N, C-alpha and C positions, 0 to 999 in steps of 0.2 A: 570587458563586461564586469561591471561592479554589482555587488550584492546590495539589494534594496529591500527594505521591509515594506510589505504592502500596506496601503492606507485603509484596506477593508478585508474582510475574510473571503470575499467572493474569489479572489485569485487562488486561494488555497483549495478550492474545489475543482480547479482545472485538472484533467486527468494526466497532464504532463508534469504536475508538481508534486514532489514528494516531501514530506516533513520528517526530519530526523527527530526520533523520540527515543531517548535513552531508557525509558521505562517500558517500552514495548518488548514483548517476548516473541512476537511474529510479526513478519511483513503483513500489512493488510492493505487492501485497496477497494475502493468504491466502484471502480470502473472496470469493466471486463475487457476493454480495448487492449489488444496486444498480448494477453496472457495466454501461455501455451500450457495445456492441461498436463499435469503430472499424475500418471497412473499409479505411482508408489503411494500416494496419500489418499485417505478417504475423501470423498467429495464433501460430505457434510460433517462439520465438527462444530462444537460450540467453543467460542473464545470469549474471555472476560475483557471488556474495554475499560478505559480510564475512569469512567464514572461508576464502575462496579456492575453494570448491566452485562448480560450475556447476549451475544449475537451469534446467529447460526451462519456458517460459511456455505456457499453453494459450490466452491470450486477451489482447488489448490493447483498451482502451476508455477511456471517461471516467467519472469517479465524482464525484458531488456530495457535498460535505462542508460541515460547518459549523465554521468556525475559533473557537475559544473567545473569546467577547465580540466577535465580528465577524459580518458578513453571510455568507450562503452563498457558496461558491466551487465551481468545477468543476476538478478535476485532470485534464488531458488526457494521453493516452499512458500510462495505468496498466497495469502488466503484472500479469496474474493467474497465479499459480502456486500449486497447493495445497500445495506443499512449503515455501513460505515460512512462517516462524514468527510473523511480525508484519507489520502494515501499515506501510510506510515512506514518508515523503515527504522531498523534498529541501528 
């Protein structure tokens, strides 16, 4: 399986695609699919996104993911906010 750059941004909106963002301070996701609630975190928090705006989260939890050519991993303290445009990980 080779890495391919998408020819449009539509693929990046797929709930199975995560974008590595070294400037991110929290994992964020637009899709609620597969997230397991984390009772240790407040449900609603405000996070600042790359363009400087603030978005309100509606859930924090864990998300199982498969890293390309690696074993499964679990991302902890993932912020769910339907306003996010993409799934981001640090």
